[in-house]
N, CA, C and O atoms as a GROMACS GRO file, in nm:
protein
  236
    1MET      N    1   6.722   5.396   9.062
    1MET     CA    2   6.782   5.393   9.179
    1MET      C    3   6.831   5.542   9.237
    1MET      O    4   6.939   5.592   9.207
    2ARG      N    5   6.756   5.588   9.303
    2ARG     CA    6   6.820   5.733   9.368
    2ARG      C    7   6.964   5.673   9.420
    2ARG      O    8   6.999   5.556   9.430
    3LYS      N    9   7.040   5.804   9.454
    3LYS     CA   10   7.171   5.816   9.491
    3LYS      C   11   7.174   5.757   9.649
    3LYS      O   12   7.259   5.681   9.695
    4MET      N   13   7.046   5.818   9.723
    4MET     CA   14   7.053   5.727   9.830
    4MET      C   15   7.047   5.556   9.881
    4MET      O   16   7.089   5.486   9.972
    5GLU      N   17   6.969   5.544   9.763
    5GLU     CA   18   6.934   5.393   9.762
    5GLU      C   19   7.066   5.317   9.723
    5GLU      O   20   7.101   5.212   9.776
    6LEU      N   21   7.137   5.386   9.618
    6LEU     CA   22   7.268   5.333   9.589
    6LEU      C   23   7.374   5.334   9.695
    6LEU      O   24   7.457   5.247   9.718
    7ALA      N   25   7.358   5.435   9.749
    7ALA     CA   26   7.462   5.457   9.862
    7ALA      C   27   7.439   5.355   9.983
    7ALA      O   28   7.534   5.313  10.049
    8LYS      N   29   7.305   5.318  10.009
    8LYS     CA   30   7.244   5.224  10.107
    8LYS      C   31   7.314   5.075  10.075
    8LYS      O   32   7.395   5.016  10.146
    9LYS      N   33   7.257   5.031   9.942
    9LYS     CA   34   7.325   4.943   9.887
    9LYS      C   35   7.437   4.888   9.898
    9LYS      O   36   7.464   4.777   9.945
   10LEU      N   37   7.529   4.999   9.837
   10LEU     CA   38   7.690   4.986   9.825
   10LEU      C   39   7.743   4.932   9.986
   10LEU      O   40   7.826   4.850  10.026
   11ALA      N   41   7.644   5.028  10.050
   11ALA     CA   42   7.733   5.005  10.224
   11ALA      C   43   7.678   4.835  10.284
   11ALA      O   44   7.741   4.779  10.373
   12GLU      N   45   7.582   4.785  10.232
   12GLU     CA   46   7.511   4.667  10.265
   12GLU      C   47   7.606   4.552  10.198
   12GLU      O   48   7.633   4.452  10.264
   13MET      N   49   7.650   4.569  10.083
   13MET     CA   50   7.716   4.476  10.003
   13MET      C   51   7.860   4.494  10.063
   13MET      O   52   7.927   4.392  10.082
   14THR      N   53   7.912   4.622  10.096
   14THR     CA   54   8.060   4.625  10.149
   14THR      C   55   8.060   4.553  10.322
   14THR      O   56   8.166   4.506  10.362
   15GLU      N   57   7.964   4.550  10.392
   15GLU     CA   58   7.970   4.509  10.512
   15GLU      C   59   7.955   4.348  10.485
   15GLU      O   60   8.031   4.271  10.544
   16SER      N   61   7.878   4.308  10.416
   16SER     CA   62   7.850   4.180  10.374
   16SER      C   63   8.003   4.143  10.330
   16SER      O   64   8.061   4.089  10.424
   17MET      N   65   8.066   4.154  10.241
   17MET     CA   66   8.161   4.173  10.184
   17MET      C   67   8.292   4.142  10.317
   17MET      O   68   8.362   4.040  10.315
   18ASP      N   69   8.303   4.250  10.425
   18ASP     CA   70   8.369   4.251  10.520
   18ASP      C   71   8.347   4.120  10.616
   18ASP      O   72   8.440   4.075  10.684
   19ILE      N   73   8.236   4.070  10.614
   19ILE     CA   74   8.193   3.973  10.723
   19ILE      C   75   8.279   3.818  10.681
   19ILE      O   76   8.352   3.737  10.739
   20ALA      N   77   8.224   3.833  10.554
   20ALA     CA   78   8.248   3.730  10.460
   20ALA      C   79   8.418   3.710  10.462
   20ALA      O   80   8.459   3.594  10.464
   21ARG      N   81   8.517   3.820  10.463
   21ARG     CA   82   8.640   3.795  10.437
   21ARG      C   83   8.681   3.763  10.588
   21ARG      O   84   8.767   3.676  10.602
   22ALA      N   85   8.628   3.823  10.704
   22ALA     CA   86   8.683   3.800  10.830
   22ALA      C   87   8.628   3.633  10.868
   22ALA      O   88   8.692   3.572  10.954
   23GLU      N   89   8.540   3.581  10.817
   23GLU     CA   90   8.520   3.466  10.832
   23GLU      C   91   8.596   3.345  10.777
   23GLU      O   92   8.636   3.240  10.827
   24ARG      N   93   8.601   3.398  10.662
   24ARG     CA   94   8.726   3.320  10.531
   24ARG      C   95   8.858   3.337  10.626
   24ARG      O   96   8.919   3.232  10.640
   25ASN      N   97   8.911   3.446  10.690
   25ASN     CA   98   9.012   3.451  10.721
   25ASN      C   99   9.054   3.398  10.856
   25ASN      O  100   9.171   3.380  10.890
   26SER      N  101   8.919   3.368  10.947
   26SER     CA  102   8.946   3.303  11.057
   26SER      C  103   8.962   3.139  11.054
   26SER      O  104   9.012   3.061  11.135
   27LYS      N  105   8.905   3.122  10.939
   27LYS     CA  106   8.950   2.950  10.906
   27LYS      C  107   9.074   2.923  10.823
   27LYS      O  108   9.088   2.808  10.782
   28VAL      N  109   9.172   3.019  10.790
   28VAL     CA  110   9.267   2.996  10.724
   28VAL      C  111   9.405   2.970  10.834
   28VAL      O  112   9.414   3.050  10.928
   29LYS      N  113   9.482   2.890  10.823
   29LYS     CA  114   9.592   2.864  10.922
   29LYS      C  115   9.691   2.993  10.863
   29LYS      O  116   9.704   3.040  10.750
   30LYS      N  117   9.734   3.017  10.957
   30LYS     CA  118   9.865   3.135  10.935
   30LYS      C  119   9.973   3.074  10.875
   30LYS      O  120  10.003   2.962  10.914
   31ILE      N  121  10.055   3.143  10.762
   31ILE     CA  122  10.170   3.063  10.718
   31ILE      C  123  10.276   3.076  10.792
   31ILE      O  124  10.306   3.169  10.868
   32TYR      N  125  10.347   2.954  10.764
   32TYR     CA  126  10.498   2.961  10.866
   32TYR      C  127  10.566   3.061  10.909
   32TYR      O  128  10.615   3.063  11.022
   33HIS      N  129  10.579   3.161  10.821
   33HIS     CA  130  10.678   3.263  10.861
   33HIS      C  131  10.608   3.371  10.947
   33HIS      O  132  10.676   3.469  10.977
   34GLN      N  133  10.464   3.363  10.994
   34GLN     CA  134  10.417   3.436  11.037
   34GLN      C  135  10.367   3.383  11.178
   34GLN      O  136  10.301   3.461  11.247
   35THR      N  137  10.392   3.262  11.222
   35THR     CA  138  10.383   3.207  11.308
   35THR      C  139  10.504   3.157  11.395
   35THR      O  140  10.500   3.143  11.517
   36ASN      N  141  10.613   3.133  11.313
   36ASN     CA  142  10.754   3.124  11.374
   36ASN      C  143  10.866   3.199  11.300
   36ASN      O  144  10.924   3.150  11.203
   37PRO      N  145  10.899   3.346  11.362
   37PRO     CA  146  10.960   3.426  11.284
   37PRO      C  147  11.114   3.364  11.299
   37PRO      O  148  11.180   3.378  11.196
   38GLU      N  149  11.174   3.307  11.392
   38GLU     CA  150  11.294   3.260  11.429
   38GLU      C  151  11.319   3.145  11.322
   38GLU      O  152  11.430   3.139  11.269
   39GLY      N  153  11.220   3.053  11.288
   39GLY     CA  154  11.230   2.949  11.184
   39GLY      C  155  11.252   2.977  11.050
   39GLY      O  156  11.328   2.927  10.967
   40TRP      N  157  11.138   3.103  11.046
   40TRP     CA  158  11.143   3.187  10.878
   40TRP      C  159  11.271   3.255  10.885
   40TRP      O  160  11.289   3.301  10.772
   41ASP      N  161  11.368   3.285  10.958
   41ASP     CA  162  11.491   3.347  10.964
   41ASP      C  163  11.609   3.251  10.899
   41ASP      O  164  11.692   3.283  10.815
   42ALA      N  165  11.588   3.111  10.972
   42ALA     CA  166  11.655   3.009  10.970
   42ALA      C  167  11.660   2.980  10.823
   42ALA      O  168  11.772   2.964  10.773
   43LEU      N  169  11.541   2.971  10.740
   43LEU     CA  170  11.538   2.930  10.621
   43LEU      C  171  11.558   3.028  10.543
   43LEU      O  172  11.571   2.973  10.433
   44LYS      N  173  11.567   3.129  10.529
   44LYS     CA  174  11.597   3.240  10.496
   44LYS      C  175  11.760   3.214  10.473
   44LYS      O  176  11.816   3.236  10.366
   45ILE      N  177  11.812   3.173  10.572
   45ILE     CA  178  11.992   3.163  10.574
   45ILE      C  179  12.030   3.057  10.523
   45ILE      O  180  12.146   3.050  10.482
   46ILE      N  181  11.945   2.950  10.513
   46ILE     CA  182  11.963   2.808  10.479
   46ILE      C  183  11.965   2.819  10.308
   46ILE      O  184  12.057   2.770  10.242
   47LEU      N  185  11.844   2.893  10.246
   47LEU     CA  186  11.828   2.944  10.129
   47LEU      C  187  11.902   3.025  10.060
   47LEU      O  188  11.904   3.020   9.936
   48ASN      N  189  11.963   3.100  10.122
   48ASN     CA  190  12.051   3.241  10.116
   48ASN      C  191  11.974   3.336  10.005
   48ASN      O  192  11.994   3.386   9.894
   49TYR      N  193  11.856   3.328  10.126
   49TYR     CA  194  11.741   3.436  10.061
   49TYR      C  195  11.784   3.580  10.116
   49TYR      O  196  11.846   3.598  10.220
   50SER      N  197  11.750   3.656  10.049
   50SER     CA  198  11.774   3.789  10.107
   50SER      C  199  11.638   3.877  10.027
   50SER      O  200  11.590   3.856   9.915
   51GLU      N  201  11.599   3.981  10.131
   51GLU     CA  202  11.476   4.076  10.050
   51GLU      C  203  11.520   4.126   9.955
   51GLU      O  204  11.640   4.137   9.928
   52PRO      N  205  11.432   4.163   9.895
   52PRO     CA  206  11.474   4.274   9.749
   52PRO      C  207  11.476   4.418   9.815
   52PRO      O  208  11.390   4.449   9.898
   53SER      N  209  11.563   4.495   9.783
   53SER     CA  210  11.586   4.638   9.815
   53SER      C  211  11.428   4.724   9.780
   53SER      O  212  11.346   4.684   9.697
   54LEU      N  213  11.412   4.853   9.869
   54LEU     CA  214  11.276   4.902   9.836
   54LEU      C  215  11.287   4.961   9.659
   54LEU      O  216  11.192   4.983   9.584
   55GLU      N  217  11.396   4.973   9.637
   55GLU     CA  218  11.412   5.052   9.501
   55GLU      C  219  11.404   4.927   9.396
   55GLU      O  220  11.346   4.953   9.290
   56LYS      N  221  11.444   4.823   9.410
   56LYS     CA  222  11.412   4.663   9.332
   56LYS      C  223  11.290   4.648   9.329
   56LYS      O  224  11.254   4.594   9.224
   57ARG      N  225  11.207   4.673   9.399
   57ARG     CA  226  11.041   4.631   9.478
   57ARG      C  227  10.997   4.694   9.363
   57ARG      O  228  10.968   4.636   9.258
   58ASP      N  229  10.990   4.834   9.388
   58ASP     CA  230  10.940   4.939   9.338
   58ASP      C  231  10.932   4.945   9.184
   58ASP      O  232  10.833   4.977   9.118
   59ALA      N  233  11.043   4.913   9.144
   59ALA     CA  234  11.057   4.923   8.979
   59ALA      C  235  10.994   4.817   8.896
   59ALA      O  236  11.002   4.821   8.773
   0.00000   0.00000   0.00000
């Protein structure tokens, strides 16, 4: 295959993957903390959860 054919095939594959991802994501229900931020904050307080600091997260 020539480079142009490879590039075209790769573009087609990428486009089909993006379409499949969009279809899959449209069927998935959003997780709780994305749909109700107040409830998520209340749950974090109840569970005594705190976000890790950026320094700890990167380590």
